[in-house]
C-alpha positions, 0 to 999 in steps of 0.5 A, spaced: 226 360 447 227 355 441 229 357 434 230 353 428 236 354 424 238 350 417 245 348 417 245 344 410 240 341 405 234 338 409 238 339 415 235 343 421 237 344 428 234 348 434 238 352 438 236 356 444 236 364 443 233 370 448 226 372 446 227 378 442 224 385 443 219 389 440 222 396 436 218 402 435 211 400 432 213 392 433 210 387 436 213 380 439 208 374 438 208 368 442 207 362 437 201 358 437 201 355 430 204 355 424 204 352 417 209 350 412 209 354 405 212 352 398 216 358 399 219 356 405 222 350 401 228 353 397 231 355 404 230 348 407 233 344 401 238 349 400 237 350 393 243 355 391 240 356 384 233 359 387 233 367 387 231 367 394 237 363 397 242 365 392 246 369 397 245 366 403 251 362 407 251 357 412 248 356 417 242 360 415 240 366 419 236 363 425 228 363 425 229 363 417 224 361 414 216 360 417 211 366 415 204 363 416 203 364 423 198 365 429 199 367 436 198 372 442 202 378 443 207 377 448 210 385 448 207 391 444 210 397 442 204 399 437 198 403 439 194 398 435 195 392 439 196 390 447 199 384 450 194 378 450 191 380 443 191 374 438 193 375 431 195 373 424 202 376 423 208 376 418 214 376 421 220 381 420 224 378 414 220 372 414 224 369 421 218 366 424 221 359 425 221 360 433 217 360 439 217 368 439 217 372 433 217 380 431 212 383 427 211 390 424 204 392 426 203 393 419 204 386 418 199 384 424 191 383 424 187 381 429 183 374 429 176 372 432 175 366 436 176 359 432 181 354 430 188 357 430 190 351 425 184 353 420 185 361 421 193 361 420 191 359 413 188 366 412 195 368 410 196 364 404 188 365 402 190 373 403 195 372 398 190 369 393 185 374 395 190 379 393 192 376 386 184 375 385 183 383 386 189 384 380 184 381 375 182 386 370 176 383 368 172 378 373 166 377 369 170 371 366 167 364 367 172 359 365 179 359 369 185 354 369 189 353 375 196 350 374 198 346 380 194 344 386 198 345 392 195 348 397 195 355 394 192 352 387 187 349 392 185 356 395 185 359 388 180 353 386 175 355 392 176 363 391 174 362 384 168 358 385 166 363 391 166 368 386 162 365 381 166 362 376 162 356 372 168 352 370 175 351 374 179 347 371 185 344 376 191 341 373 197 337 377 201 332 375 200 328 382 193 325 381 192 324 388 191 332 389 186 332 384 181 329 389 182 334 394 181 339 388 174 337 387 172 338 394 175 345 394 171 347 388 174 345 381 169 343 376 174 339 372 181 335 374 186 334 369 193 330 369 197 328 364 202 330 358 202 337 356 199 335 349 193 331 353 192 337 358 191 342 352 187 337 348 182 336 354 182 344 356 180 345 348 174 340 349 172 343 355 172 350 353 169 349 346 176 350 343 176 357 346 181 356 351 181 359 358 179 366 360 184 366 366 190 361 367 193 361 374 200 359 374 201 356 381 207 352 381 213 356 379 216 352 374 218 355 367 214 349 363 207 351 367 208 358 365 209 356 358 203 351 358 199 357 361 200 360 354 197 354 350 191 354 355 189 361 354 184 364 350 185 370 346 186 376 350 186 372 356 189 373 363 195 369 366 196 370 373 204 369 375 203 367 382 208 361 383 214 363 386 219 363 380 225 357 381 230 361 377 232 368 375 231 367 368 226 363 364 225 361 357 218 364 355 213 362 350 213 369 348 210 368 341 204 365 343 203 370 349 204 375 344 199 373 338 194 371 344 195 378 346 195 375 353 195 380 359 200 377 364 199 379 371 204 378 377 202 377 384 208 376 389 205 379 396 198 382 399 197 388 403 196 385 410 191 390 412 187 389 406 187 382 404 188 378 410 181 381 414 178 378 407 181 372 408 180 371 415 172 373 414 172 367 409 175 362 413 171 364 420 164 364 417 166 358 413 165 361 406 171 357 404 172 351 408 180 350 409 179 344 413 180 339 408 187 342 406 190 340 413 193 333 412 198 333 417 200 336 424 207 336 428 210 339 434 215 345 432 221 341 434 219 336 429 220 341 423 225 338 420 221 331 419 215 336 417 219 339 412 222 333 409 215 330 408 212 337 405 218 337 400 217 329 398 210 331 397 209 324 400 203 321 404 198 325 401 201 331 404 197 338 403 198 343 408 202 341 415 201 345 421 206 346 426 204 346 433 208 350 438 
């Protein structure tokens, strides 16, 4: 089989490897489609300051990293699955950049019929569903979503689905905000920190947002969330932290009595089926998020496009 291997910053080669074998309670999946996630980029960019990459050595482990995957069972050592079953599956150790990958049966869920390129987005949507369920009070009606990459867009859609009257999308790239409106954001903001603070204050009648989703993974956006939050509100720290340590605006978080919720991983057996149902029944239409398609062998080109945030890129589909 072909498997990708990162050999340097933005350098990726494909090598020939044997098809892996399933261990106990595992499956081997033949890839149908994958999609690129922001958490794949630190490996591709070889950002050694990033916590995910700090201890990795070149070349990186073959098949690292791709984890939003749909395919069919090639080999099963699980009573839950048989060969030929179609699944959404998370690969062991995030090693999914290959024509075949291994998944624990606890990380795989069956899929209905439907477009694979849409159903694969059940994985990121499942992580968003998991974060939503961690909110301690979902009667709130005003939310801010900081960062309008694919995850931020999915948060806008899910919050609107759950009845939020105001969903304020914020991003420094204005072209992303057009898509935010389509995905459910009632307001779209771009500008300096002070401009955004003023706008959110006006929208919320000076109260601030009851929920702020930090979906960018940056120190500055996390600290901006404190300024946008209502007293006693909740901040969901969702964006993958880009450094081990942040300088936190603790004074503002403290005096606003903010509830800080971290969310870094779903339960595939609980949250993926919910996301699959939302997409399969088109309760949440993810098709506008899909902007580019590449063959698997063109992953380097696709990753570069995603990293550069050019050509209006949102979600990139990799086709086996």
